[in-house]
C-alpha positions in Angstrom: 108.9 122.3 115.2 112.4 123.6 114.5 113.3 125.3 111.2 115.7 122.3 110.6 112.8 119.9 110.9 110.5 121.9 108.7 113.0 122.8 106.0 115.4 119.8 106.0 113.9 116.7 107.5 110.5 117.0 105.8 112.1 118.0 102.5 114.7 115.2 102.5 112.4 112.5 103.8 109.0 113.4 102.3 107.7 109.9 103.2 107.7 110.8 106.9 104.3 111.8 108.0 103.8 114.4 110.8 101.1 112.1 112.3 103.8 109.4 112.9 106.0 111.9 114.7 103.1 113.0 116.9 102.2 109.4 117.7 105.8 108.9 118.8 105.4 111.7 121.3 102.1 110.5 122.6 102.9 106.8 122.8 106.6 106.1 122.5 107.8 102.5 122.7 110.9 103.9 124.4 112.0 107.4 125.4 115.6 108.4 126.2 117.2 111.7 127.1 120.5 112.5 125.4 122.9 113.5 128.2 125.0 115.7 126.0 122.3 118.2 125.0 119.1 117.1 126.8 117.2 116.3 123.6 114.8 113.5 123.8 114.6 110.5 121.5 111.2 108.8 121.0 110.6 105.6 119.1 107.5 104.3 117.5 106.7 101.4 115.1 105.3 102.5 111.8 103.8 99.6 109.9 103.5 101.6 106.6 107.3 101.7 106.3 107.9 98.5 108.3 110.4 100.2 110.5 110.9 101.9 113.8 110.9 105.7 113.5 113.1 107.7 115.8 111.8 111.2 116.6 114.0 113.6 118.3 112.6 116.6 120.2 114.3 119.5 122.0 114.6 119.2 125.7 111.1 120.5 126.2 109.8 117.1 124.8 107.5 118.8 122.3 109.4 120.7 119.7 110.2 118.4 116.8 113.8 118.5 115.7 114.6 115.3 113.7 112.9 112.1 112.5 114.2 109.1 110.6 113.8 105.3 110.3 116.1 103.7 112.9 117.5 100.4 111.5 119.5 99.7 114.7 116.7 100.1 117.2 115.8 97.0 119.2 112.7 97.3 121.4 
């Protein structure tokens, strides 16, 4: 995980569980590569928060960079 993920994302959004992020990497509902920087977006449904969670990794597809509930995601 990046320093940004560790120090900012998890601090600002303490309700986000690391296990949800890892589940998004293992079994994403959708996966998209951002053409501008190669980062990869993964989405997963999280019933505990009743929302889709978007998890962004670096281009390697493993290093966690960002995570947040995505209100606009449509499966």
